[in-house]
N, C-alpha and C positions, 0 to 999 in steps of 0.2 A: 614519458618525455617532457612533462612539465616539471617534474622534480629535478630533472636535468638542467632544464632552463634556469630554475631557481638557483642552481649552484653557478652556472657560467654567466648569467644575465649581470649579476653585480660586478663581475670582473670587468666585462666589456663596457658598462656603464661607467665605471672609473676611468677606462682607457678613452671613452669618448668625451668625459668631461676633461681630461687632459688635452685631447685635440681641440675642443671647443675653445678652450682657455686660451691656448696660443693662436688658433685661427682667428679669433676675436680681437687679439691684440691685448687681452688682459694681463698675459705673460710672454716674454719674449722666448724663442726658441733658446737662446743662450741659457735662459733660467732653468731650462729643463737638464742642460749638461750639469749645472750646479746642483741641481736637486738629485740627478743620477748619482754624481759622485758622493753627495751625502748619503745616501742609500747603501751604495757599494762598499764604502770606505767606513763607515759607522754603524748604521742600522743593521745590515745584514750580518756583519761580523759579531754584533751584539747578539743577534738571532741564533747564529751558529753556536757560539759560545755557550749560551742557555741552554741550547738543545741539547749539546754533548754532556754538560755538567750535570743536568737534571735526571741522568740515568747512570747506572754502574757503568763501566767501560765496555765489559763483556757484552752488554746490551745494545751498544753503539757500533762497535766494528763488526758489521755483519758482513762476512766475506762472502757469502752466498749472494747477497745483493751486488757487492762491488763486481763479482765475476759476471753476473748476468749481464749488468750494465755495461760493462768494459766489452765484453765479448759482442752483445748486440750492436753497440755503437762502432766497434772494429768492422764487423760485417757490413753495416750500413756504408761505413767509408770506402770499403773494398768494392762494393756494387755500385756507387756512384762515381768512382774512379774509374771503373770499367767502362761504364756508360759514357762518361765524359771523354775519355782518351780513345776508346775504340769506336763508338758510334757517333759522337759529336766531334771527334778530331780536336779536341780542345788541347791548349798547351798544358804542360805539367803544372805551372803556376795556377792557371785558371780552374784546372780540374782540382787542385788542392784545396782551393778557395771554396769550390762548390761543395766539396765533401765536408769542408768545416761547416758550412750552412746547413747541411742535411743532418750532421752528427752531433753539432752543439746546440743543446737546448736552451732556451730562455727559463731555467730553473730557477732563477732568483726572483725576477719580477714577476713572471705569470705562473709559473711552475707551482711554487710554494703557496702563494695564497689561494691557488684552486686546490692544491692538495690539502691544506690545511681544513678546508671545508668538508673534505671527503674522508679523510682517514685521522684527523685530530692531530695531537702532538707528535705522533710518528712522523708527519710531515717534516719536522725539523731534522730529524736523523737521516731522512732520505735526501734532503737538501745536502747535508753535510756530505754524505757519501758520494751523491752525484758530483757536487763541486769537487770532491778530489779526483773523480774519473775525468772529468772535463778539463780541470786545471793542470792535471800532472801526466795526463795520457793523450788525450784528444787534440786539444789546442796546441802543445808543444810539438806533437808528430807532425800536424798538418802545416803549421807555420814554417817547421824546418823543410817539409817537402815543397811548400810553395817557393821558399827562398832558394832551394836548389834549383828549381824549375825556372826560376827568373834570372838566373845568373847572378843574383845578388850577392851570394857568399854561399859556402859550403854548409851542408846541414848541421854538421858539427858544432861550429860556433854558434849557430842559431839555438841550437838545444842548449848549449851551455849559458847562453843569455838569458834563455826562458828559463832555465832552473835558478839562476839567480834572482830573477824576478819573482820567483814563487817565494822566495825567502823573505820578500818584502809585501807580499800579498797579504792584506788584512784579512781575507776569508780564511786562507790556509793556516795564518798564525793564529786566528780565534779558534779554530778546530784543534790545532795542537795544543793550545792553552787549556781549552776545554777537556781535552783527553788528560793531560796532566793533572787537572783539578779533580777530575773524576777518579783517576786511577789512585791518588792519594787521599781520597776521601776529604778533600778540604771543602768546609762549608762556607758559602758566603754569608757576610753580614746581611742582615735583611734589608738595611737602607741600600747597600750595593746590589744586591739582588733585585730590588724594586727599580732601581736606576736602570739596569742591564734590561729588565723587562719593559719599561718603558720605552727604550730605544729600539728594542725587538718590534714592539707592536707599531711602531711608525713605518716599519719596512713595507709591509704589504700595500697598503692603500697609496703610499707614496709612489711606489714602484710602477704601479699601473697607471697613475696620473701621468708620471715620466714617459712610459710608453707612449701614451696617446699624444702628448705633446711633441715628441721626436718624430711623429709620422707625419706632421705637417709638413708641406713642401716637396715630400717625396712623389715620384711619379713613375709609374709603370710604362716606360717607353723602351722600346728596342728589346732584342735578344730574348724574345718571348720562349723560345724552347728551352734556354737556358735557365731561364727564370722558374719555367715549370718544372724542370729537373730538379733544382734546388728546393723549390717549395714542396713538391710532391715527395722528393726524399725525407725532406724534414717532418713532414705532417703525416705520411703514409709508410715509407719505408723503415724509418727509423723505429716508430712504435711496433710495426710488425716484426721487426728483427728481435727487438728487446721482448715482445710476446711470445716469439718462437722459443727463446733461451728460458724465459719464465716456464713455458711449457714443459720444456725439456729437463731443467734442472730448477724447479721452483724454491725459491728463498722459503725458509721455514716460517716465516711471519706472513700471514696473507695480506696484511696491510701493506708490507713493502713489495708484495707483487703489484697489487694497485699502483704503488708509488711509481715503481719503475716504468710501468706502460704510461702513466700519466705525465711523468717528466718528459718522457720520450716524444710524447705526443704534441709537446709545446712547439711553437715556432722558434726559430733559431735566435741565439744569444743578442741582445741589443747592441752590442759594441761590435757586431758582426762587420757593418761597413768600414768601422776604424781599424779593425785588423787586416781587412782587405785593401786598405788604401795604400799601404806601402808597397803592395805589387800592382796598383793601378787598376783595380777592379771595384773600387768603392761605389761608382755609380750603378753598376750592376747588382752589387751587393745591397745597396740601399733598395732598389726596386723589388729584389726578391724578398727583403724583409717585409716590406709592405704586403706584398702578395700573400706571404705565409702568414703574417699577423691577422689580416682580413679573413682569409679563409679558414684559419684555425677555429674561428667561431664554430663553424659547422662540424669540422673534423673533431675537435675535442668534445663536443657535445655527443657525436657519434661514439667516440672511445669510452666516454663514461658510461654511455648506455650498455655498451657491449662487455665491459668490465663485470665479472660474476659477483653477485650481491654479496656473497661471503666475504669477499675481499675488501669491502667497504664498510667504514665504521657507521656512516651518516648516510643512509640511502633514502 
């Protein structure tokens, strides 16, 4: 257990540093949004690009990982939607937002820094594959469903708008560019490679610091059952669904088996309240984000302890 805490403690200490910095007024909450954009728009694309280019393309596109992660995420969506619609009698819009919180992981800001400590360079490949599943399947599907349920507009236009947004998404563009470089065997000049490496190295600590800063001011008030559904769905149901498919159809690389479960065990993506805002559920989403992030210290430690030792490079 001490070994597990040795992995998770630095993650949460950096989150705590961000929280304290904003709470004490040393930096403003608006500064976290700027830092967050810096990480998401610059550092993470550099990280993804470098991870994809440093291996042959056939060692990057792991179809077995993509299938397992997509299937487990869709099963999570189905289960949370069923509970929200049938047991909680939620509207389709709210149910879709809840399913998004349960199936959309914070793979960039928390998942990658943690996985990097456990499985090494394979974490970058897992992040790229997870990003594809989340941005090209889970997020568009549930945003379209939420829009349809809210009466905002039909799902078709939302899917088309989301698809167009993907064409401008720096993370997707970085993965595509990296795949092309890898496919054609283009070698980066050492100066350019070091520049990309420096940008990529800034992503993990800055991302964790941003997460802590954004938690300042969030409150766990009201809708406790709905918050429990989303937080429990994210921290328990999602990793269990992924683990089920890993058990049934295990990816060939043991490190990617661990990565699939680890990324699924993360709290929801940090822009969750932003995505929910257009449907009027931002207050609930922010509370669920806070609950899941705090509780994840325990659940992530438990997930790491239960993952077979043979799947982890650094136990």
